[in-house]
MIRO-895916 format. One record per residue: residue in one letter; residue number from 1; x negated, y, z negated of N, C-alpha, C in turn. Coordinates in Angstrom, 1 decimal. Atoms other than C-alpha are relative to their C-alpha. Layout:
N
   r     k      nxx      nyy      nzz     caxx     cayy     cazz      cxx      cyy      czz
   A   NUM        X        Y        Z        X        Y        Z        X        Y        Z
...
This chain:
222
   r     k      nxx      nyy      nzz     caxx     cayy     cazz      cxx      cyy      czz
   X     1     -0.8     -1.0      0.1     -0.1     -0.1     -0.1     -1.0      1.4      0.1
   X     2      0.8     -1.2     -0.2     -1.5      3.3      1.2      0.9      1.3     -0.5
   X     3     -1.0     -1.1      0.4     -0.1      6.8     -0.2     -0.8      1.3      0.2
   X     4      0.5     -1.4      0.2     -1.1     10.6      0.3      1.0      0.7     -0.6
   X     5     -0.5     -0.8      0.8      0.0     13.2     -1.7      0.2     -0.1     -1.5
   X     6      0.0      0.5      1.4     -0.6     11.7     -5.0     -0.2      0.9     -1.3
   X     7      0.2     -1.2      1.1     -1.5     15.1     -6.8      1.0      0.8      0.0
   X     8     -1.1     -0.9      0.0      1.7     16.6     -5.9      1.2     -0.1     -1.2
   X     9     -1.1      0.0      0.9      5.2     17.2     -7.8      0.4     -1.5     -0.2
   X    10     -0.7      1.5      0.2      6.7     13.9     -6.8     -1.3     -1.0      0.0
   X    11      0.9      1.2     -0.3      3.5     11.9     -5.9     -0.9     -0.1     -1.4
   X    12      0.6      0.2      1.0      1.9     12.6     -9.2      0.8     -0.9     -1.1
   X    13     -1.0      1.0      0.9      4.9     10.8    -10.9      0.1     -1.3      0.5
   X    14     -0.1      1.5     -0.6      5.1      8.1     -8.3     -1.1     -0.9     -0.2
   X    15      1.1      1.0      0.0      1.6      6.7     -8.2     -0.1     -0.9     -1.2
   X    16      0.2      0.8      1.1      1.2      5.6    -11.8      1.3     -1.0      0.0
   X    17     -1.3      1.0      0.0      4.8      3.9    -11.4     -0.4     -1.2      1.0
   X    18      0.2      1.4     -0.7      3.7      1.8     -8.6     -1.1     -0.7     -0.2
   X    19      1.0      0.8      0.6      0.5      0.9    -10.1      0.4     -1.0     -1.1
   X    20     -0.6      0.6      1.3      2.4     -0.1    -13.4      0.7     -1.4      0.4
   X    21     -0.7      1.0     -0.4      4.6     -2.4    -11.3     -0.6     -0.8      0.8
   X    22      1.1      1.1     -0.7      1.7     -4.4     -9.8     -0.3      0.3      1.5
   X    23      0.4      0.0     -1.3      1.3     -2.8     -6.4     -1.7      0.4      0.1
   X    24      1.3     -0.4     -0.5     -2.3     -2.5     -5.0      0.3      1.2      0.8
   X    25     -0.1     -1.2     -0.7     -2.5      1.1     -4.2     -1.3      0.8      0.3
   X    26      1.1     -0.9     -0.5     -4.8      3.1     -2.2      0.4      1.5      0.2
   X    27     -0.4     -1.4     -0.1     -4.6      6.9     -2.6     -1.1      0.7      0.9
   X    28      1.0     -0.9     -0.8     -6.1      9.2      0.1      0.4      1.3     -0.5
   X    29     -0.2     -1.3      0.6     -6.6     12.7     -1.2     -1.1      1.2      0.3
   X    30      1.1     -0.9     -0.2     -8.5     15.9     -0.7     -0.6      0.4     -1.4
   X    31      0.3      0.3      1.5     -8.9     15.6     -4.7      0.5     -0.7     -0.6
   X    32     -0.5      1.1      0.8     -8.8     13.1     -7.4      1.2      0.2     -0.5
   X    33     -1.4     -0.1      0.7     -5.5     12.2     -8.5      0.0     -0.7     -1.4
   X    34      0.2      0.6      1.3     -6.9     10.2    -11.5      0.9     -1.1     -0.5
   X    35     -1.1      1.0      0.3     -4.5      7.3    -11.4     -0.6     -1.3     -0.3
   X    36      0.6      1.2      0.3     -5.7      4.4    -13.4      0.4     -1.0      0.7
   X    37     -0.6      0.8     -0.6     -5.6      1.3    -11.5      0.1      0.0      1.3
   X    38     -0.2     -0.1     -1.6     -5.4      2.6     -7.9     -1.5      0.3      0.5
   X    39      1.2     -0.3     -1.0     -8.3      2.9     -5.3      0.1      1.5      0.4
   X    40     -0.1     -1.5     -0.7     -9.0      6.6     -4.5     -1.1      0.1      0.8
   X    41      0.8     -0.4     -0.9    -10.6      7.9     -1.5      0.2      1.5      0.1
   X    42     -0.1     -1.6      0.0    -11.3     11.7     -1.6     -0.9      0.6      1.0
   X    43      0.5     -0.5     -1.1    -12.1     13.4      1.4      1.0      1.2      0.9
   X    44     -0.8     -0.9     -0.8    -10.7     16.2      4.1      1.1     -1.1      0.7
   X    45     -1.1      0.6     -0.9     -7.6     15.0      5.8     -0.2     -0.6      1.0
   X    46      0.5      0.4     -1.0     -9.2     14.7      9.0     -0.6     -1.4      0.1
   X    47      0.8      1.3      0.4    -11.0     11.6      7.4      0.8     -1.0     -0.4
   X    48     -0.9      1.0      0.4     -7.9      9.8      6.1      0.4     -1.2      1.0
   X    49     -0.3      1.3     -1.2     -6.9      7.7      9.4     -1.1     -0.9      0.0
   X    50      1.1      0.8      0.1    -10.5      6.3      9.4      0.0     -1.0     -0.9
   X    51      0.2      0.8      1.5    -10.3      5.1      5.7      1.3     -1.3      0.1
   X    52     -1.0      1.0      0.0     -7.2      2.8      6.8     -0.5     -1.2      1.0
   X    53      0.4      0.9     -1.1     -9.2      0.9      9.4     -0.7     -1.1     -0.5
   X    54      0.4      1.2      0.6     -9.7     -2.6      8.8      0.6     -0.5     -1.4
   X    55     -0.8      0.7      1.5     -7.4     -2.8      5.7      1.4     -0.4      0.6
   X    56     -1.1      0.6     -0.5     -4.3     -4.6      5.7      1.1      0.9     -1.0
   X    57     -1.1     -0.8      0.4     -1.4     -2.1      4.7      1.4     -0.5      0.4
   X    58     -1.4      0.2     -0.2      2.1     -3.0      4.3      1.0      0.9     -0.1
   X    59     -1.1     -1.1      0.3      3.9      0.1      3.1     -1.0      1.3     -0.1
   X    60      0.5     -1.3      0.0      2.8      3.6      3.7      0.8      0.9     -0.6
   X    61     -1.0     -1.0      0.8      4.2      6.5      1.5     -0.8      1.3      0.2
   X    62      0.5     -1.6      0.1      3.8     10.2      1.8      0.9      0.9     -0.7
   X    63     -0.6     -0.9      0.7      4.7     12.5     -0.6     -0.7      1.6      0.2
   X    64      1.1     -1.1     -0.4      2.2     15.2      1.0      1.0      1.1      0.3
   X    65     -0.5     -1.0     -0.2      3.3     18.6      1.1     -0.7      1.4     -0.5
   X    66      0.9     -1.4      0.6      1.5     22.3      0.8      1.2      0.9     -0.3
   X    67     -0.9     -1.1      0.3      3.1     25.6     -0.2     -0.5      1.2      0.8
   X    68      0.4     -1.0     -0.7      3.2     28.8      1.6     -1.3      0.9     -0.7
   X    69      0.9     -0.7      0.8      1.0     30.2     -1.2     -1.5     -0.6      0.3
   X    70      1.0      0.6      0.0     -1.6     27.7     -0.7     -0.5      0.1      1.6
   X    71      0.0      0.1     -1.4     -1.4     27.4      3.3     -0.7      1.4      0.7
   X    72      0.4     -1.0     -0.6     -1.5     30.9      4.1      0.4      0.6      1.5
   X    73     -0.4     -0.5     -1.2     -0.1     30.9      7.5      0.9     -1.3      0.6
   X    74     -0.6      1.1     -0.4      2.2     28.8      9.5     -0.6     -1.1      0.6
   X    75      0.5      1.0     -0.5     -0.1     26.9     11.5     -0.8     -1.1     -1.0
   X    76      0.7      0.8      1.1     -2.0     26.0      8.4      0.9     -0.9     -0.7
   X    77     -1.2      0.7      0.4      1.3     24.8      6.9      0.4     -1.2      0.5
   X    78     -0.3      1.2     -0.9      2.2     22.6      9.8     -1.2     -0.8      0.0
   X    79      1.2      1.0      0.0     -1.4     21.2      9.8      0.2     -1.0     -1.1
   X    80     -0.2      1.1      1.3     -0.4     19.6      6.3      1.2     -0.7      0.3
   X    81     -1.4      0.6      0.0      3.2     18.9      6.6      0.3     -0.7      1.1
   X    82     -0.3      0.9     -1.3      3.4     17.6     10.1     -1.1     -0.9      0.5
   X    83      0.9      0.7     -1.0      0.1     17.0     11.6     -0.7     -1.3     -1.0
   X    84      0.6      1.0      0.9     -1.4     15.3      8.2      0.9     -1.3     -0.1
   X    85     -1.0      1.2      0.0      1.6     13.1      7.8      0.1     -0.8      0.9
   X    86      0.0      0.8     -1.4      1.9     11.9     11.4     -1.2     -0.8      0.2
   X    87      1.3      0.6     -0.3     -1.8     11.2     11.5     -0.2     -1.2     -1.0
   X    88      0.3      1.1      0.9     -1.8      9.1      8.5      1.1     -1.3      0.1
   X    89     -0.8      1.2     -0.4      1.3      7.1      9.6     -0.2     -0.7      1.1
   X    90      0.4      0.8     -1.0     -0.1      6.4     12.7     -1.2     -1.1     -0.2
   X    91      1.1      0.7      0.4     -3.1      5.0     11.1      0.5     -1.2     -0.7
   X    92     -0.6      1.1      0.8     -1.1      3.0      8.6      0.7     -1.0      0.9
   X    93     -0.8      1.0     -1.0      1.0      1.4     11.5     -1.2     -0.6      0.7
   X    94      1.0      0.8     -0.9     -2.1      0.4     13.4     -0.6     -0.8     -0.9
   X    95      0.5      1.1      0.8     -3.1     -1.5     10.1      0.9     -0.8     -0.4
   X    96     -0.9      0.9      0.4     -0.1     -3.2     10.1      1.1      0.3     -1.0
   X    97     -1.0     -0.3      1.1      2.3     -1.3      7.9      1.3      0.0      0.7
   X    98     -1.3      0.3     -0.5      5.8     -2.4      8.4      1.2      1.0     -0.6
   X    99     -1.1     -0.8      0.6      7.7      0.2      6.0     -0.9      1.5     -0.2
   X   100      0.5     -1.4      0.1      6.9      4.0      6.0      1.2      0.7     -1.0
   X   101     -1.0     -0.9      0.9      8.7      6.1      3.1     -0.8      1.3     -0.1
   X   102      0.7     -1.6      0.1      8.2      9.9      3.3      1.2      0.8     -0.6
   X   103     -0.7     -1.0      0.6      9.6     12.8      1.5      0.4      1.1      0.8
   X   104     -0.4     -1.0     -0.8     11.3     15.3      3.6      1.0      1.0     -0.6
   X   105     -0.5     -0.9      0.6     13.8     17.7      3.0      1.7     -0.1      0.3
   X   106     -1.5     -0.1     -0.3     17.9     18.1      2.8      0.2      1.0      1.1
   X   107     -0.4     -0.8     -1.1     19.0     19.5      6.0     -1.3     -0.1      1.1
   X   108      1.2      0.1     -1.1     15.8     18.4      8.1      0.8     -0.3      1.3
   X   109     -0.8      0.3     -1.3     16.9     18.7     11.9     -1.1      0.8      0.9
   X   110      0.9     -0.6     -0.8     14.4     19.3     14.7      0.9      1.1      0.7
   X   111     -0.7     -1.1     -0.7     17.1     21.7     16.2      0.3      1.2     -0.9
   X   112     -0.5     -0.9      0.9     17.4     23.8     13.2     -0.7      1.4      0.4
   X   113      0.7     -1.3     -0.2     16.8     27.5     13.4     -0.9      0.4     -1.1
   X   114      1.1     -0.2      1.2     14.9     27.4     10.1     -1.2     -0.8      0.3
   X   115      1.0      0.6     -0.4     11.6     26.6     11.1     -0.8     -1.0     -1.2
   X   116      0.6      1.0      0.8     10.5     24.6      8.0      1.0     -1.2      0.1
   X   117     -1.0      1.0     -0.2     13.8     22.3      8.4     -0.4     -0.6      1.5
   X   118      0.3      0.6     -1.4     13.0     22.1     12.1     -1.2     -0.6      0.1
   X   119      1.4      0.8      0.1      9.5     20.9     11.3      0.1     -1.1     -0.8
   X   120     -0.4      1.4      0.7     10.7     18.2      8.8      0.6     -0.8      1.0
   X   121     -0.7      0.8     -0.9     13.1     17.3     11.4     -0.9     -0.6      1.0
   X   122      1.0      0.5     -0.9     10.2     17.0     13.9     -1.1     -1.4     -0.7
   X   123      0.8      0.8      0.3      8.1     15.1     11.6      1.0     -1.5     -0.2
   X   124     -0.9      1.1      0.0     11.0     12.5     11.0      0.2     -0.7      1.2
   X   125     -0.1      0.5     -1.0     11.4     12.0     14.6     -1.4     -0.6      0.4
   X   126      1.6      0.3     -0.2      7.5     11.7     15.2     -0.1     -1.5     -0.8
   X   127      0.2      1.1      0.8      7.5      8.8     12.4      1.2     -1.3      0.6
   X   128     -0.5      0.9     -0.5     10.5      7.1     13.9     -0.5     -0.6      1.4
   X   129      0.5      0.4     -1.2      8.9      6.9     17.2     -1.3     -0.8      0.0
   X   130      1.0      0.8      0.3      6.0      5.0     15.6      0.4     -1.7     -0.1
   X   131     -0.3      1.2     -0.1      7.9      1.7     15.5      0.1     -0.8     -1.4
   X   132     -0.2      0.6      1.4      8.1      0.9     11.7      1.2     -0.8      0.0
   X   133     -1.3      0.9      0.0     10.3     -1.9     11.0      1.1      0.5     -1.1
   X   134     -1.1     -0.6      0.9     11.8      0.0      8.2     -0.7      1.5     -0.3
   X   135      0.6     -1.6      0.4     11.5      4.1      7.7      1.1      0.6     -0.9
   X   136     -0.9     -0.6      1.1     12.9      5.6      4.5     -0.4      1.4      0.0
   X   137      0.5     -1.4      0.0     13.3      9.3      4.8      0.9      0.6     -1.3
   X   138     -0.5     -0.3      1.3     14.0     10.6      1.3      0.3      1.5      0.2
   X   139     -0.4     -1.3     -0.1     15.9     14.0      1.6      0.6      0.7     -1.5
   X   140     -0.4     -0.6      1.3     16.0     15.6     -1.8      0.5      1.4      0.2
   X   141     -0.4     -1.3      0.1     17.7     18.9     -2.7     -1.1      0.8     -0.6
   X   142      1.1     -0.9      0.8     15.7     21.8     -4.6     -0.5     -0.8     -1.1
   X   143      0.7      0.8      1.1     13.0     20.1     -6.6     -0.1      0.7     -1.2
   X   144      0.4     -0.4      1.2     12.9     20.6    -10.2     -1.2     -0.6     -0.6
   X   145      1.2      0.5      0.7      9.6     20.3    -12.1     -1.2      0.7     -0.1
   X   146      1.2     -1.0      0.1      6.3     22.0    -13.1     -0.7      0.0      1.2
   X   147      1.0     -0.3     -1.1      4.6     23.6    -10.1     -0.6      1.2     -0.3
   X   148      0.6     -1.2      0.5      3.4     26.7    -11.7      0.3      1.1      0.9
   X   149      0.0     -1.0     -0.8      2.5     29.6     -9.7      0.1     -0.2      1.6
   X   150     -0.1      0.4     -1.7      2.7     27.6     -6.2      1.4      0.4      0.3
   X   151     -1.3     -0.2     -0.5      6.5     28.3     -6.3      0.5      1.2      0.5
   X   152     -0.3     -1.3     -0.2      7.9     31.1     -4.3      1.0      0.4     -0.6
   X   153     -0.8     -0.6      0.6     10.2     33.6     -5.7      1.3     -0.8      0.1
   X   154     -1.6      0.5      0.0     13.5     32.3     -4.2      0.2     -1.5     -0.6
   X   155     -0.1      1.2      0.6     12.5     28.8     -5.4      0.3      0.0     -1.5
   X   156     -0.3     -0.3      1.2     12.2     30.1     -8.8      1.4      0.5     -0.6
   X   157     -1.5     -0.7      0.3     15.5     31.9     -8.8      0.9     -1.3      0.0
   X   158     -1.0      1.1     -0.1     17.2     28.8     -7.5     -0.1     -1.2     -0.9
   X   159      0.2      0.9      1.1     15.8     26.6    -10.1      0.6      0.6     -1.2
   X   160     -0.4     -0.6      1.2     16.9     29.0    -13.0      1.6      0.1      0.1
   X   161     -1.5      0.0     -0.1     20.5     29.2    -11.7      0.3     -1.3      0.4
   X   162     -0.4      1.0     -0.4     20.5     25.6    -10.7      1.1     -0.9     -1.0
   X   163     -1.1      0.6      0.8     22.6     24.3    -13.9      1.3      0.5      0.5
   X   164     -1.5     -0.5     -0.5     25.4     26.7    -12.5      0.5     -0.5      1.4
   X   165     -0.3      0.2     -1.5     25.0     26.1     -8.6      0.1     -1.4      0.2
   X   166     -0.5      1.3     -0.1     25.0     22.4     -9.3      1.5     -0.5     -0.3
   X   167     -1.5      0.1      0.2     28.6     22.6    -10.6      0.7      0.3      1.3
   X   168     -0.7     -0.4     -1.3     29.5     24.1     -7.3     -0.2     -1.1      1.1
   X   169      0.6      0.7     -0.9     27.4     21.9     -5.2      0.4     -1.5     -0.2
   X   170     -0.7      1.2      0.2     30.0     18.9     -5.1      0.4     -0.8      1.3
   X   171     -0.5      0.7     -1.2     31.0     16.1     -2.7     -1.1      0.2      1.3
   X   172      1.1      0.2     -1.1     29.2     16.6      0.8     -1.1      1.1     -0.4
   X   173      1.1     -1.0      0.5     27.2     19.8     -0.7     -0.7     -0.5     -1.0
   X   174      1.0      0.5      1.0     25.6     17.6     -3.5     -1.3     -0.1      0.6
   X   175      1.4      0.2     -0.4     22.9     16.9     -1.0     -0.9      1.4     -0.3
   X   176      0.6     -1.2      0.2     21.8     20.6     -1.6     -0.4      0.2     -1.3
   X   177      0.3     -0.3      1.6     21.8     20.4     -5.4     -1.4     -0.1     -0.2
   X   178      1.3      0.3      0.4     18.7     20.7     -7.3      0.0     -1.3     -0.8
   X   179      0.2      1.4      0.5     17.2     17.3     -8.5     -1.5      0.1     -0.6
   X   180      1.1      0.1      1.0     14.5     16.4    -11.1     -1.0     -0.9      1.1
   X   181      1.0      0.6     -0.7     11.2     15.4     -9.2     -0.5     -1.4     -0.5
   X   182      0.3      1.5      0.4     10.8     12.2    -11.4      1.1     -0.8      0.3
   X   183     -1.1      0.9     -0.4     14.2     11.1    -10.2     -0.3     -0.4      1.4
   X   184      0.4      0.2     -1.6     12.9     11.3     -6.6     -1.0     -0.8      0.0
   X   185      1.0      0.9      0.0      9.9      9.5     -7.7      0.4     -1.6     -0.5
   X   186     -0.6      1.2      0.5     11.7      6.7     -9.5      0.8     -0.7      1.4
   X   187     -0.7      0.6     -0.9     13.9      6.2     -6.4     -1.1     -0.6      1.0
   X   188      1.1      0.6     -0.9     10.8      5.8     -4.3     -0.7     -1.2     -0.2
   X   189      0.7      1.2      0.7      9.3      3.3     -6.5      1.0     -1.2      0.4
   X   190     -1.0      1.1     -0.2     12.4      1.2     -6.0      0.0     -0.3      1.4
   X   191     -0.1      0.2     -1.3     12.5      1.6     -2.2     -1.3     -0.6      0.5
   X   192      1.4      0.6     -0.1      8.7      0.5     -2.1      0.1     -1.4      0.1
   X   193      0.2      1.2     -0.2      8.6     -2.8     -0.4      1.5     -0.8      0.3
   X   194     -1.2      0.6     -0.2     12.3     -3.3      0.2      0.1     -0.6      1.6
   X   195      0.3      1.1     -1.3     12.8     -6.0      3.3      1.0      0.7      1.0
   X   196     -1.4      0.0     -1.0     16.3     -4.7      5.1     -0.8      1.2      0.9
   X   197      0.6     -1.0     -1.1     14.9     -3.0      8.4      1.0      1.1      0.2
   X   198     -0.9     -1.0     -0.8     16.1      0.0     10.0     -0.4      1.4     -0.4
   X   199      0.2     -1.4      0.5     16.0      3.8      9.5      1.0      0.6     -0.9
   X   200     -0.9     -0.3      1.2     17.4      4.8      6.3     -0.3      1.5     -0.6
   X   201     -0.2     -1.0      0.4     18.2      8.2      5.2      0.6      0.3     -1.5
   X   202     -0.6      0.1      1.4     18.5      8.9      1.3      0.1      1.4     -0.3
   X   203     -0.3     -1.2      0.6     20.1     12.2      0.0      0.1      0.0     -1.5
   X   204     -0.2     -0.1      1.5     20.7     13.4     -3.6      0.8     -1.4     -0.8
   X   205     -0.9      0.9      0.6     23.3     10.9     -4.3     -0.3     -1.4      0.0
   X   206      0.7      1.2     -0.1     21.4      7.9     -3.0     -1.2     -0.1     -0.8
   X   207      1.3     -0.2      0.6     18.2      9.1     -4.8      0.5     -0.6     -1.4
   X   208     -0.6      0.3      1.5     20.2      9.2     -8.1      0.1     -1.5     -0.1
   X   209     -0.5      1.4      0.3     21.5      5.5     -7.7     -1.4     -0.9      0.1
   X   210      1.0      0.9      0.1     18.1      4.1     -6.6     -0.9      0.4     -1.3
   X   211      1.2     -0.1      1.3     16.1      5.8     -9.5      0.4     -0.9     -1.1
   X   212     -0.4      0.9      1.1     18.3      3.8    -11.8     -0.2     -1.4      0.2
   X   213      0.2      1.2     -0.6     17.7      0.6     -9.8     -1.5     -0.5     -0.2
   X   214      1.6      0.5      0.1     14.5     -1.3    -11.1     -0.5     -0.7      1.2
   X   215      1.0      0.8     -1.1     11.9     -2.3     -8.5     -0.6     -1.0     -0.5
   X   216      1.2      0.8      0.6     10.2     -4.6    -10.6      0.2     -1.5      0.6
   X   217     -0.1      1.0     -0.6     11.8     -7.3     -8.7     -0.7     -0.5      1.5
   X   218      0.5     -0.2     -1.3      9.9     -6.5     -5.6     -1.5     -0.8     -0.4
   X   219      1.4      0.6      0.2      6.5     -8.6     -5.3     -1.2      1.1      0.2
   X   220      1.2     -1.1     -0.3      3.1     -6.4     -5.4     -0.3     -0.2      1.4
   X   221      0.5      0.1     -1.3      2.1     -5.5     -2.3     -1.3      0.8      0.4
   X   222      1.2     -0.8     -0.4     -1.0     -4.2     -0.3      0.0      1.2      0.5
């Protein structure tokens, strides 16, 4: 099992759970994640695909994502959130990965007028074209969790008012509601290694359901 994004808001919670459940985990990152029991390779993003060559990878996981504050420009943002994810997925598929799990975003659509949502939609389309036996696209709403100064003002306001806005976002609108990052991580841990083939999209309601479903029944994977 190979993963990118293990130092992020969701990945930092997911990686230790995967190891605790007995999965053999390879983490690729630009800085150490410090996950006991995992193999870590630290290097620039461009080097990650080569690190998968010759390995037997069954499941690939991406929780990778940057922020506007860190990226500084749209091309730099897209280089991480699209190019980095797709290059990793291509290498994992070439190394035998049958399942890909990716954190996307509620509202992802390659035709969206919002360029962030359009980019996420294009990444989803790129991954679907790679021919994974199973592709899990996790589309949470506004993520709640400690991210410090990296958050944009709009995100901080959204989180502050989320206890009230979540009361309004019911039914079909629930997919846009705020959700805890550790809930998303728990759901992804359950998804890891599931055998049913297909392209599956998971919004908040399904994410919450998966989060309370134990994934321990899955055999440890490479």
